[in-house]
MARSETOR-966441 format. One line per 2 residues: number of its first residue (from 1); their letters; for each residue x, y, z of C-alpha. Coordinates in Angstrom, 3 decimals, padded with zeros to 6 digits, always signed. Layout:
<sites>
NUM	A	X:Y:Z; ...
</sites>
This chain:
<sites>
1	XX	+000.021:+000.029:+000.004; +001.338:+003.477:-000.880
3	XX	-000.415:+004.870:+002.208; +001.356:+002.412:+004.456
5	XX	+004.654:+003.508:+003.026; +003.760:+007.260:+003.438
7	XX	+002.812:+006.640:+007.070; +006.144:+004.805:+007.806
9	XX	+008.061:+007.714:+006.144; +006.216:+010.442:+008.060
11	XX	+006.721:+008.580:+011.326; +010.506:+008.092:+010.652
13	XX	+010.888:+011.708:+009.749; +009.231:+012.953:+012.958
15	XX	+006.138:+014.136:+011.340; +003.848:+012.805:+014.037
17	XX	+000.504:+014.443:+013.212; +000.499:+013.708:+009.511
19	XX	+001.639:+010.210:+010.306; -001.330:+009.694:+012.730
21	XX	-003.733:+010.908:+010.018; -002.375:+008.535:+007.520
23	XX	-002.356:+005.563:+009.789; -005.777:+006.401:+011.206
25	XX	-007.171:+006.392:+007.655; -005.483:+002.959:+007.082
27	XX	-007.231:+001.555:+010.060; -010.427:+002.095:+008.316
29	XX	-009.223:+000.579:+004.929; -007.134:-002.137:+006.356
31	XX	-007.940:-002.951:+009.997; -005.117:-005.438:+010.429
33	XX	-003.254:-006.042:+013.647; -000.096:-004.653:+012.108
35	XX	-001.925:-001.322:+011.156; -003.501:-001.095:+014.563
37	XX	-000.093:-001.692:+016.160; +001.468:+001.206:+014.156
39	XX	-001.211:+003.682:+015.172; -000.736:+002.483:+018.804
41	XX	+002.992:+002.994:+018.552; +002.607:+006.522:+017.330
43	XX	+000.269:+007.340:+020.150; +002.645:+005.576:+022.564
45	XX	+005.516:+007.684:+021.317; +003.682:+010.841:+021.951
47	XX	+002.785:+010.006:+025.384; -000.926:+009.331:+024.771
49	XX	-000.956:+005.864:+026.583; -004.768:+005.748:+026.796
51	XX	-005.224:+006.134:+023.029; -002.288:+003.778:+022.387
53	XX	-003.891:+001.139:+024.668; -007.029:+001.381:+022.526
55	XX	-005.181:+000.569:+019.350; -003.050:-002.160:+020.850
57	XX	-006.294:-003.800:+022.159; -007.756:-003.571:+018.555
59	XX	-004.571:-005.216:+017.262; -005.114:-008.021:+019.809
61	XX	-008.731:-008.384:+018.841; -007.616:-008.828:+015.218
63	XX	-004.749:-011.121:+016.009; -004.913:-012.551:+019.667
65	XX	-001.177:-013.589:+019.725; +000.209:-010.391:+018.306
67	XX	+003.244:-010.319:+020.624; +004.247:-006.716:+020.030
69	XX	+000.785:-005.427:+020.798; +000.565:-007.517:+023.902
71	XX	+003.754:-006.259:+025.208; +003.113:-002.550:+024.430
73	XX	-000.484:-002.845:+026.025; +001.012:-004.223:+029.099
75	XX	+003.510:-001.347:+029.242; +000.641:+001.194:+028.509
77	XX	-001.309:-000.178:+031.528; +001.824:-000.064:+033.686
79	XX	+002.355:+003.696:+032.731; -001.443:+004.363:+033.380
81	XX	-001.011:+002.961:+036.805; -003.124:-000.238:+036.172
83	XX	-000.600:-002.753:+037.400; -003.261:-005.434:+037.740
85	XX	-004.223:-005.223:+034.041; -000.548:-005.198:+033.067
87	XX	+000.273:-008.279:+035.117; -002.780:-010.064:+033.669
89	XX	-001.569:-009.458:+030.112; +001.935:-010.501:+030.929
91	XX	+000.579:-013.697:+032.398; -001.758:-014.283:+029.391
93	XX	+001.238:-013.672:+027.026; +003.558:-016.076:+028.903
95	XX	+000.847:-018.773:+028.760; +000.915:-018.307:+024.938
97	XX	+004.627:-017.625:+024.537; +006.484:-019.091:+027.484
99	XX	+010.016:-018.159:+026.040; +009.042:-014.373:+025.708
101	XX	+011.498:-012.931:+028.230; +010.201:-009.263:+027.908
103	XX	+006.983:-010.315:+029.621; +008.920:-012.088:+032.343
105	XX	+011.001:-009.004:+032.906; +007.915:-006.702:+033.060
107	XX	+006.103:-008.937:+035.326; +009.201:-008.982:+037.647
109	XX	+009.114:-005.192:+037.639; +005.458:-005.102:+038.423
111	XX	+006.097:-007.544:+041.250; +008.746:-005.212:+042.578
113	XX	+011.889:-006.760:+041.178; +014.480:-004.844:+039.242
115	XX	+014.890:-005.549:+035.623; +018.243:-006.177:+034.118
117	XX	+017.163:-004.666:+030.855; +016.232:-000.940:+031.282
119	XX	+015.230:-000.513:+027.626; +012.575:-003.190:+027.934
121	XX	+011.401:-001.732:+031.122; +010.912:+001.646:+029.415
123	XX	+008.490:+000.328:+026.936; +010.743:-000.156:+023.886
125	XX	+010.606:-003.522:+022.155; +013.722:-005.585:+022.644
127	XX	+015.970:-005.733:+019.617; +015.988:-008.898:+017.570
129	X	+019.351:-010.530:+017.669
</sites>
């Protein structure tokens, strides 16, 4: 999709508002988990965790095992002071994806343990490697 490419380019160049508009229109044309995740990520980056959570929830509705959306939703709830919801999502994700260490680390933080990976704790997705 050309709109998808335009949304990615605007997001990468820091043009947040136009990127939001492009991605929001894409959610109507192509309501996929990946599209919803992108819109959620833009809202997350701008600090609108409530709106971001809505889009991550929509992504999970479209694709229940969408790992990135599950993780970012758990982080949104943590940032919104809803630790119970965040823990529940981590536990749900670990039941589906037992090797997903980012959920174990976030759950450890929520339970009062320090994380060994500060970037994961801050809501950024771990780098593939």
